[in-house]
C-alpha angles and dihedrals in degrees: 000000000000129000118223104255118187128142093241091054091046089055093045094052093047092050092055094062115086126210093240102044143017111235110255090213114030111214092230137006126189092264100027095260125131123239118265109231107177142121105327092204098056106146123241093245138101111264113246094217097070140037118270120257091204120102119255112259097223090106136023133194123253100176144347128215103195122188120183133184120202137171093193092140086078095045093254114151100201120101134170127214146190124196126185112198120197104204139179121223110229098175127022107263147155098218138055116207124198135162124261130169129190092347125130147183097045123188118175142176135180135206134174115266092236095039123112091190136092122303115244115238114234138215122211145202127203130215098197095186092056092029091232118158108194122192124198141156132203113264091007115131121178109212122213112259096029129116125220141181113228114193120195126183116196147153133230146164128243107248125234099208094079092254134114112352101348147174119245125183137194139172115249126220091273091052097255122141113245130194137210138174120223141157140243106177107161120137110005108342107098084088088069094063098040138349110269149144091274102194124109097237095052095086123180142161115269129207113186129193124177131194113209145149114294091237089062133072131215129208129180141167095296135044119275113270097228096193092056096040129085142164106314094002121088119187125183136210118264114271130232115255106294141157118271094238089062094060110109139174136174128199111194151109091266123151127209150202122217144200141158129225133158087015091292119118111222134189138186118208130196143139122301113275096039101077091113090059096059101073098084093052091044095054094041091048092054093044094047094047086052092053097043096049089046095049092047092038086219117115122235103267104218129070095241142010126216133185122200132194114218122199093213111037126148102196124056092248139324130229101222104170109261092353112063117185130208144173108265092247091060096051110028119078127182111200093209102051110010118107132238086246091060089045091052094043091053091050095047098041093044086050090050093054092044092053087056089062086076102027107051100004106050091027112031125203114250089233141337091275086078094049089131089062088073104022094048092053090046090052093050094046094046081072105029093049091050089049090052091047099040109018095169090068094072085214095176087076088067091044087055094048093046124025097020095050093044091053092052094051093046092048092054091082107094092222098050112138120249119249094255106055133164116248134157112158119079089237090056094045091054088057093061093071094094141110091287096061093041116022102027094041090049091049095047090048092051090047090059093040085060099037096048091037123255090262094062093041094046093049089045089058093049090051090048095050095045095047095047106031114140090012138074130265142185132209095281092061089057093047091051092049094053092044087055090049090052090054092046091052093042090238113158117223123190096226136008116292089236092057094046101045096036090061086068099041102043099049132046126233141058130259125246111209116206116202122201119179129210101218091194103057100021095241126123137196127227120206125189131206134149113281119226131155088253106076089198094058110117122212134166093208118131133178139197098255125191116208141179135171149209130213131210089238089049105030095175107146094165102090110067101174113127114259097181137019140204098222099209088299132124102236143009133183120223107207100168099066099097094208119183113230099231094045133081129257120205123188126204107038113228086000090267092143115089102235145081123253129211122188134200113268094257091057093047087056093049089049089051090050093046090052091047094051106030111002095165090065085075119068115255095237089050090050088052093046092050090054094046092045093048093051091054090045093049097045091047095052098252099111133027115260091234089067092063097037094050091044091056091061089084089070096100085074094046117105103157130105104228094054095045088048090057091046092050089056093050092045094048094050093048091050094052091058099038103038093099093039123119088230092050093113091059089053091051092049089054092050089048091056093051097049110030097084095051091041090055089050098046097035126178099287127094113241114213116229097013122138113294095244095046087081092057092044092051091054092051094047090049090052092051094044092051090046087056092051097247099177098218090051093054094043096048097046090047090049094051092050091045092050088055091051097044104033105013091246105166118238107234105263095238091051098050097097097055098033096051094045098045091037092054091051087069099031128129120221094271095056092043090052092049092056091043092054091044088058091049094049099042121110093183106099095201092051090048091055090048091051093045091057095041095051089061088062090074115112100197111106094214093050092050092046088057091046098050090045090058088068091076099030100112091190097066129082099259111130117234095255091048098059095073090049096063101081100049098066086047102054095037092060103068145301097299091057094044096051089043092055093047093051088047094055092043088063100033107026096127095048090047093046090056093058113122104257090195132228110342094355132144120235104278093220091060096042093047095050094050089046093050091055087064087069100047109114108153138044096255092057091044093052092048094049091047089054088056092046091052090053099050107027095095094044126107092247098070134050123237090257093068095100093046093048092049093045091050092055095044094047089047091056089048091052090048093055093046092051099037115024099079101047090045097050091041093054096044090047088055094045094055095045095052120308121174087256091055093044090053090052092051090048090051092050091050093049091051091051090048094052091048091053091050096050 
């Protein structure tokens, strides 16, 4: 299941994380789940103090024959079903237990598979807490080694929270409301569509038949079985053995485009009127499947692959085997007005789901405790597959700016859970969909892909997939497969693969490497300890850490294989480096290792000098990580603020996305704290000096044919320049927005994000209302997401009051899943938006708390209040937020921990200001009033003028 990965969201999440504390409740995660911050040493065993939520192992499924009847074409939610489960008896028993959720009116019977007699009618009991449905009959004994057919008839209702078997709606081109029924079963919602053994390792064959109106069509994991289908009845071929959560079916009026590549038919489905937007996803899907099957040397296992865009969809996407489902904005691309951001999202998210067709689908996980074993690989290959398909994109810069940074921020909390983590309950499973399972796991896997060489890693994955296909695996199976590959490739490793990799999967946290150079003999020491934002935190954790390095005299960042290791030891000395004392040393080539690195003061100065003189000698991802690490070290008291602030003065020479993304995070955070400060003008002057040269270079016009990431970089630079108050940035963005309003002049697609946002900061009511109505009337989901974010940029209180009120206005055109996304872009853009949001919730907290948070969601009142506390930086804001907390803290919408969570964030911000304000404002004041850097600039200008007059 895919996270929602977009640069704006990446920056938003990064900006919410303070140097001194990791938010206990992140305002937004890629699937709307909160982070799980519990005991990192929880054992992988069932707890003795409570009943198990795992099914008994006395029986296991062989196959399912599922028949469903739905009248969804009328909007009716009721459905009926029959499931025939062929099962083997493993242990002699008198009961059969399966899962069922929100189903009713059961009747059941059972008959031996080889019997010609009469079926036995069954009685049943239900355990609603564990969602167990247990069948039995007097005098019925199921003998080990026998096979039975269990038939269950039942009734249910399509849900409206985008989970299980659910109802979705949309408005067609004529304005009529259309209905469809679709599925979202991960993790534990297949049991809502039919009783089943709803655990990932309990694989079986599925045969699906759906009765529907003749005007509708149905699609599922497998191709239609034409011989068994007829008008209003669609039957599908029997599937391979698969997990229940991967079953999918859609009953709709969808239309499709199709193609075939690599001997695999593929189709893209969506609502009528969007056929012209299917091409990019179809082409990318075919190319990505070719690259993945080639990389793994394991063919795609099903006879077809479909992708479907769903109007109402809670997750970013879902990897149903043979029928992946997506939000519309992550599958539909309009070549005329969609952005490069949308194009990239479609490619990466589609690659994420396609990777799951091998990791999670072909090879299941034994249980959800190993969620990372599929989501980590999908996160890695959402980038690696795109890199193989579109190498010119340099997609790993966006990986570094997104997943990699999010993982490091999350892992800075000393109590962050490990990748492999025991869970049983559905509520516990839901909490695992976090940055650890996705971003950290993907980053750790990429580290070992580089450290062990891509050749060993690639062969290891082939071994893993071949050995465990159509079965289920745990982390040990992966480690053994990679170890075998190392032997097959004659690649020496300094310890067992199990020892090395499990040191990252079985404990939470991330290492900090401290590098101290011996400038006399050229050697250096590397010490490891657990990194947290509290520099005084003590930990005994150690990892097997692969390292490599580049030198100023040998700036070759291409080979990322590990040359040295810390083998679960606190310190090593590298004596064969031959460093030169007046040249920089940089560890972790291309920033592929998952750790932070601090250097001695002299090496930081050498790196700063190197960036100032020849920045492109250092890899862009290393440049980005240097900035990110320094920000964390500065704000946690490990390094002087002047080190970071002086290093950033190289930015007039910086033109790459990953470094500017890191800079944007730093500047945005600084701005949040300093925007009301008496020295704020000096800070803006400093930022202006950093950004102006590149702003002049990139401009506010799209350039056809430029490198893919240049369009991302331009948008970041525009935002930084407008934040700094660069007059040309403010005037040009305002002019582009005004031209749209006054004359209908389109904003270039790739500039819409910064133009809308920065233009709306300066907009009058007419312009604001124009954009607001554009949101309400748009049928383009990517455009709607963009406008929802942009409208929050407004700085007029009355405009923002209108906007936040729209979240609870049920008469407008906002979709259910959009309503609880309105406040966040408002309160995250400054004090006006923050106070407006607080006042709105003071007056409307009950209505807002009753918004449908969607499948797996957390109540929006709770999540927004905790998120708002991350932006409180003065006493007035603190008092207003506390007033709101006092009003709602005893309500049903928030947990008892609300006050504690809010206090932690507010206190963290107060501590940040105490520790960081003075050194920052002092340095930028000196910079403005005549620092060495400014003096050098003035001298350079004078010399240029002198040369011009002489010649």
